[in-house]
C-alpha angles and dihedrals in degrees: 000000000000136000128210100261113254113228107254113256118233115271093195103141093224093052091048089050092049093051090051090053091047091053090052092051092048090049091053101041105017128246096282095034095057111082124204086256090055090050093049091048091050088055094047092245138124115253090244093054092045090055089056088065100034120014094185144009088256089060090050092050090048091053092047091048092049091055095043093045091054089052091047092050090055091048093050092048087057091048093051091047094050122103091245109030096180093053089047089049092051091049092048093051092048091051094047094048091046094049092046091054091050103043101031094242093124090050090053092053090046090055091049089050090053090049090052089064089063103033123054095203092055090044092056095057097039090049089053090056092047092052090050093052091049088054092049094049095046090047087060090049090048090053093050096045096041095235136125117280093241091050090051091048092053094045101039102031091109092053092047093049092047091054089051091048091050092051092047093043094053089054096045094049108041118183123252097252141010095264092052090044090054090051092047093049091049091051092049091051093047090050091050089049089055091050090052090046088054090057092044092054096042120110107215090195092056 
C-alpha cells in the first residue's frame, strides 16, 4: 500500500518556532480574531519581518497543513502496517479527538474550516488536507478489504467523509460543560465505531 508522498515541511528552526507562536496566538484570539500584527507580536517579530515568512493567513495555514499532513501520513503508515489496522485506526481516532478536546487543536482546525467557507485561498489549502485524509482512511480500508486503493476510495468515500465530518463537527460544536462534552465525545466515538464496523462487514464483491 502506498501514499502519494507528502512534500516535506520545512524543518528550519525559526520557521518551526514561528508556527508554534502562531498556534498560541490563534488559541488565545481565534483564527479570525488574531490579526497579522497579533501573530507577529506572539512570535517576537516585527510585522515586516513576519510577512517575509508568511505573507498571508493562507500561507500560514498551508505551512501548518504541510507539517500536520506529514505527521498524519506517518501515523497512517503505522496503522496500515499494524496486525489489526481497524483497531489501530479506532485507537488513533480516539487519541486525536481526545487530544483535540484538551489542547484546543481541534477547535483551531474547526475555525479554519469555518474561515474556508468565506475565503477561497483558505478553502484551497484546507480542502487539500481533507482530500489527503480521505486518501489515508480509504487506504486503511483497502488494506483491510484486500482491494485496490482507488477501488476503496470509490466504495468507501462516504464513510471516510462522514468520519471527517464527525471529527470536525465535534470540535465546531462543543458542549456547554465538561460532563456534556464527555457524553458528546463518547457519542461521536461510538458513531465512528459504527462507521468502521460498516466497512468491516461490507463485502466489496457483493
